[in-house]
C-alpha positions as CSV (number, residue, x, y, z in Angstrom):
1,M,89.1,108.6,122.7
2,R,91.7,105.5,122.2
3,K,94.0,106.0,119.8
4,R,95.4,103.2,117.3
5,L,98.4,102.9,115.1
6,L,98.0,102.4,111.4
7,G,100.7,100.8,109.9
8,H,103.5,101.3,112.4
9,S,103.8,105.6,112.8
10,L,100.5,107.3,112.1
11,E,98.5,107.3,115.5
12,V,94.9,108.7,114.9
13,S,91.4,107.7,117.2
14,A,90.2,104.4,117.1
15,I,86.9,106.2,115.6
16,G,87.5,108.6,112.9
17,Y,84.8,110.2,110.5
18,G,83.8,109.8,106.9
19,A,83.0,113.5,105.3
20,M,82.0,112.0,102.0
21,G,78.2,112.7,102.9
22,L,78.3,116.4,104.1
23,S,78.8,117.2,100.1
24,E,76.8,114.4,98.1
25,F,75.0,111.0,97.7
26,Y,73.0,111.0,100.9
27,G,70.1,113.9,100.3
28,E,70.3,116.7,100.8
29,T,73.5,118.9,102.4
30,N,74.2,121.9,104.1
31,D,77.4,123.6,104.6
32,N,76.3,125.2,107.8
33,T,74.9,122.2,109.6
34,A,78.0,120.3,107.9
35,L,80.6,122.4,110.1
36,K,78.7,122.0,113.4
37,V,79.2,118.2,112.9
38,L,82.8,118.7,112.4
39,Q,83.3,121.0,115.4
40,T,81.1,118.0,117.1
41,I,83.7,115.4,115.9
42,V,86.5,117.0,117.1
43,G,85.0,117.8,120.8
44,A,84.6,114.3,121.3
45,D,88.4,113.9,120.7
46,V,88.0,112.2,116.7
47,D,91.2,113.5,114.9
48,F,90.8,111.4,111.6
49,I,88.8,113.2,109.0
50,D,88.4,111.2,105.6
51,T,87.6,113.3,102.6
52,A,88.6,113.1,98.6
53,N,88.7,114.9,95.5
54,L,86.2,113.0,94.2
55,Y,83.1,114.3,97.2
56,G,81.2,117.2,95.4
57,R,84.3,117.4,92.6
58,G,86.5,119.2,95.0
59,H,83.9,120.6,97.6
60,N,84.2,118.2,100.6
61,E,87.7,119.1,100.6
62,R,87.0,122.8,100.3
63,L,84.6,122.4,103.4
64,I,87.1,120.8,105.3
65,G,89.7,123.4,104.4
66,H,87.8,126.1,105.3
67,F,87.0,124.1,108.7
68,L,90.5,123.7,109.5
69,A,91.3,127.5,108.8
70,N,88.9,128.6,111.6
71,M,90.3,125.8,114.0
72,K,92.7,127.2,117.2
73,S,96.5,126.3,116.3
74,H,96.5,123.8,119.1
75,Q,93.5,121.9,117.8
76,R,94.2,121.8,114.4
77,Q,98.1,120.7,115.1
78,K,96.3,117.5,116.5
79,I,94.0,117.1,112.6
80,K,94.7,113.7,110.7
81,I,93.6,114.3,106.9
82,A,93.2,111.5,104.8
83,T,92.0,111.9,101.3
84,K,92.4,110.9,97.8
85,C,92.6,110.4,94.1
86,G,92.5,107.9,91.3
87,I,88.8,108.4,89.7
88,E,87.7,110.8,87.4
89,R,84.2,112.1,86.8
90,S,82.0,113.4,84.3
91,D,81.6,117.2,84.0
92,N,77.9,116.4,84.3
93,E,76.1,115.7,87.4
94,S,75.8,112.1,86.0
95,Y,77.5,108.8,88.5
96,N,80.1,107.9,85.5
97,R,83.8,107.8,86.3
98,R,86.8,106.8,85.1
99,I,89.8,105.1,86.7
100,N,93.1,107.4,86.1
101,N,96.6,106.3,88.3
102,S,99.0,107.7,85.9
103,P,101.9,109.6,88.0
104,D,101.2,112.8,86.0
105,Y,97.3,112.7,87.3
106,I,98.6,111.6,90.9
107,K,100.5,114.5,91.0
108,R,98.3,116.8,89.5
109,C,95.8,115.8,91.9
110,C,97.9,115.8,95.2
111,H,98.3,119.8,94.2
112,E,94.9,120.6,93.8
113,S,94.2,118.7,97.2
114,L,97.0,120.4,99.2
115,Q,95.5,123.8,97.7
116,R,91.8,122.8,98.0
117,L,92.4,122.1,102.0
118,G,94.7,124.5,102.4
119,V,97.7,122.3,103.6
120,E,101.4,122.0,103.6
121,R,101.0,118.2,103.6
122,I,98.3,115.4,103.4
123,D,98.6,113.1,106.2
124,L,97.1,109.7,104.4
125,Y,97.0,110.0,100.9
126,Y,95.1,107.4,99.2
127,L,94.5,105.8,95.5
128,H,91.2,105.5,95.5
129,R,90.4,102.9,92.9
130,I,92.8,100.7,90.9
131,D,93.3,101.3,87.1
132,P,94.8,97.6,85.4
133,Q,96.1,99.6,82.5
134,T,98.6,101.2,85.0
135,D,101.0,98.9,86.9
136,I,100.8,99.4,90.7
137,E,104.4,99.6,91.0
138,E,104.2,102.6,88.6
139,S,101.3,104.5,90.9
140,M,103.4,103.6,94.0
141,A,106.5,104.9,92.7
142,S,104.9,108.3,92.2
143,L,102.8,108.3,95.7
144,R,106.7,107.5,96.9
145,D,108.1,110.4,95.3
146,L,105.3,112.7,96.8
147,V,106.4,111.4,100.1
148,Q,109.8,112.0,99.2
149,E,109.1,115.8,98.3
150,G,107.2,116.5,101.5
151,K,103.6,116.7,99.7
152,I,102.2,113.5,101.7
153,A,103.5,111.6,104.8
154,Y,101.6,108.2,104.3
155,V,100.4,106.1,101.6
156,G,97.1,104.4,101.4
157,L,95.4,102.2,99.1
158,C,91.5,101.9,98.4
159,E,89.5,98.6,97.5
160,V,92.5,96.6,96.2
161,S,93.1,92.5,96.3
162,A,95.5,90.8,98.9
163,T,97.6,90.4,95.7
164,T,98.0,93.7,94.5
165,L,98.0,94.9,98.1
166,E,101.5,93.3,98.8
167,K,102.9,94.0,95.6
168,A,102.3,97.8,96.2
169,H,103.9,97.4,99.8
170,R,106.9,95.8,98.3
171,V,107.5,99.4,96.2
172,Y,107.0,101.5,99.2
173,P,105.1,100.9,102.6
174,V,101.4,101.1,102.6
175,T,99.9,102.4,105.7
176,A,96.3,101.8,105.4
177,L,94.3,99.7,103.1
178,Q,90.8,101.4,102.9
179,T,87.8,99.2,101.8
180,E,84.4,98.7,102.4
181,Y,83.8,96.5,105.7
182,S,81.2,95.8,108.3
183,L,78.8,92.8,109.2
184,W,76.8,93.2,106.1
185,T,79.8,93.1,104.1
186,R,82.8,90.8,104.8
187,D,84.2,90.4,101.7
188,I,87.7,90.8,103.2
189,E,88.0,88.5,105.5
190,A,88.9,85.9,103.3
191,D,92.7,86.9,102.2
192,I,92.5,90.7,102.0
193,L,92.4,91.1,105.6
194,P,94.9,88.3,106.6
195,M,97.5,89.8,104.0
196,A,97.1,93.5,105.9
197,I,97.6,91.6,109.3
198,K,100.7,90.1,107.7
199,H,102.2,93.4,106.9
200,G,101.2,95.4,109.8
201,I,99.4,97.3,107.5
202,G,95.8,99.5,109.2
203,V,92.7,98.9,107.5
204,V,90.2,102.0,107.6
205,P,86.5,100.6,107.1
206,Y,84.2,102.8,105.0
207,S,80.7,102.4,105.5
208,P,80.8,100.6,108.7
209,L,77.5,100.9,109.5
210,G,76.5,99.4,106.2
211,R,75.3,102.8,104.7
212,G,73.3,103.3,107.9
213,F,71.4,100.3,107.7
214,L,72.9,98.4,110.9
215,T,71.8,101.6,112.6
216,G,68.5,99.7,112.6
217,K,66.9,103.3,111.3
218,Y,66.2,102.5,107.4
219,L,63.8,99.7,107.2
220,S,62.1,100.9,104.1
221,N,63.2,102.1,100.5
222,Q,60.7,105.0,100.9
223,S,63.0,106.4,103.7
224,F,65.3,107.8,100.8
225,S,64.9,110.8,98.6
226,E,65.6,110.5,94.7
227,N,69.5,111.8,95.2
228,D,70.0,109.4,98.0
229,F,72.4,106.3,96.5
230,R,70.5,104.3,98.7
231,K,67.5,105.0,96.8
232,H,68.3,103.0,93.6
233,N,71.0,100.6,95.5
234,E,69.8,96.7,95.2
235,R,70.5,96.3,99.1
236,F,68.2,98.9,99.8
237,S,65.3,98.0,97.7
238,D,62.6,97.0,99.7
239,H,62.7,93.3,99.4
240,N,66.1,92.9,100.3
241,L,65.5,94.8,103.3
242,N,63.3,93.0,104.8
243,H,65.4,89.8,104.4
244,N,68.9,91.8,105.6
245,A,66.7,93.1,108.9
246,K,68.0,89.1,110.1
247,I,71.2,90.4,111.0
248,L,69.3,93.6,113.2
249,A,67.5,91.0,115.1
250,A,70.5,88.9,115.8
251,V,72.4,92.0,117.2
252,Q,69.8,93.3,118.9
253,P,70.1,90.9,121.5
254,L,73.7,92.4,122.2
255,A,72.6,96.0,122.0
256,N,70.4,95.3,125.2
257,K,73.1,93.3,126.9
258,Y,75.6,96.4,126.3
259,H,73.1,99.4,127.2
260,C,73.7,100.5,123.4
261,T,72.9,101.2,119.9
262,L,72.8,98.8,117.0
263,G,75.1,100.8,115.4
264,Q,77.4,101.4,118.3
265,I,77.7,97.3,118.0
266,A,78.9,97.3,114.5
267,L,81.6,99.5,115.3
268,A,82.3,97.8,118.5
269,W,82.7,94.7,116.5
270,L,84.7,95.9,114.1
271,L,87.3,97.0,116.3
272,S,87.7,93.7,117.6
273,Q,88.6,92.5,114.7
274,Y,92.4,94.1,114.3
275,D,94.3,96.4,116.6
276,K,95.0,98.4,113.3
277,I,91.6,98.6,112.4
278,V,90.3,102.2,112.2
279,P,86.3,102.6,111.1
280,I,85.1,106.0,109.5
281,P,81.3,105.9,110.0
282,G,79.5,109.2,108.3
283,T,76.9,111.1,109.4
284,K,75.4,114.8,108.7
285,N,73.9,114.7,112.1
286,S,75.8,115.6,115.6
287,Q,73.9,113.4,117.9
288,Y,74.6,110.2,115.6
289,A,78.3,111.6,115.4
290,L,78.7,111.1,119.2
291,E,77.0,108.1,119.5
292,N,79.5,106.9,116.8
293,A,82.6,108.5,118.7
294,K,81.4,106.6,121.8
295,A,81.4,103.0,120.7
296,N,85.5,103.3,121.3
297,E,83.8,102.8,125.1
298,I,82.6,99.4,124.1
299,V,84.6,96.4,124.6
300,L,82.7,93.1,123.9
301,Q,83.2,90.0,125.4
302,S,84.7,87.3,123.2
303,E,81.7,85.0,123.0
304,D,79.8,88.2,121.3
305,V,82.8,88.6,119.1
306,T,82.3,85.1,118.3
307,L,78.6,85.3,117.8
308,L,78.8,88.2,115.3
309,N,81.3,86.6,113.7
310,N,79.4,83.8,112.6
311,L,76.5,85.8,111.6
312,K,77.9,85.5,107.8
313,N,77.4,81.7,108.0
314,I,74.0,81.9,109.0
315,I,72.8,85.0,107.3
316,E,73.6,85.7,103.5
317,V,73.0,89.0,102.7
318,K,71.1,89.6,99.7
319,G,71.9,92.9,97.2
320,E,75.2,93.9,95.2
321,R,76.8,96.7,97.2
322,Y,77.3,98.8,94.2
323,S,76.3,98.9,90.2
324,A,78.4,98.0,87.7
325,E,79.9,101.7,87.5
326,G,80.5,101.9,91.2
327,M,82.6,98.4,91.0
328,K,84.6,100.1,88.7
329,G,88.1,99.4,90.1
330,I,87.4,97.5,92.8
331,N,89.6,94.6,93.9
332,A,91.8,94.9,90.6
C-alpha cells in the first residue's frame, strides 16, 4: 500500500476505511462480521480508519476501540484513527440532528471519544459540521487547545466552504478536509479543492464510491432495505438511478482496459486528482474491502483521467445527495 501525507506530516495509507456502515445507515449490522472486515483492511495495509461519535450514537467508536484493544502492539502502533464531533442527534431513532460547535461541547465530546476508543490521543479530530451560530475561529481555538493538551494530534474539518476553510486555517493548521467527493459528486472542484491545494491541506473523500452506486451493483431501489439510508434518498430513486447509470456506461470501458472493477476506477480517479487525497470507502464485506484497497495499485493514464474529468460536462447527475435534514451544516 502506498502512503500519502495529509497536511504536511500525517502519513497514512493511500486508501483509508470509512467505518460508519458497520454501525448503521446501510441496513443490518453484525459486530462479528464488522471485526472481520476491520481485520481484513489491516491485513491489506490500510492504516487509516475513520469514525465519529455520531455513528451508532457511540457504537462505532466502541467497536473500533474493542478492535484496537485486541490488536498486537506492533500492529496497533501503525493505525491512525480519525473521529469527529459537531452533530447532536435526538435521543430517539429519528434522523433529526442539531449542529453544535461550542467549545465546551467540543472538549466534552473529545473526552468521551477517547474513552470509547480506549486511546490516549486521537490522531485526527474533525469538526463534523459547521454551526453558523459559532465563529469558526472560536471552534478552531478549542481544537488547538486539545492539540496542546495532547488529546488530539491533528485537526480536520468536514463539509466546509473555501472561505470557512481559509479562515479556520489562519487560526490553526487544518490537516485534512473531509467532504463527499466522487465521480457523481464533484461540487468541491470549483473552489474548495483549489483552496485545499493552495494550503497543502489533505482531502479525505467520503462516499468515494457514491454510496455503492459507482460499483455498478445497485441499479434498482428494490436493492435496499427499509433501514438503508439509500432506500429513501433521492439519488437512489429508480428514475434517477436509470439516468445516472450513464456514468457507469462511460466508466465500463476503462474497467475493461485496466482489468479491474468499476469501483476501482472510481477510486483510482480520485487518487489522480491531488497527491494529498485519501479516499475512505466503507463496506461491510471483506472481499470488497480488499478490492478497494487494491485500487491504490491502479495508475490511470492521463488521457483516461481527462475523459473522467470531463464526465461532469456530459452527464448531469440527478437527485440531491441528502435530505434537507442531512444538509444541515454543509458548506457553511
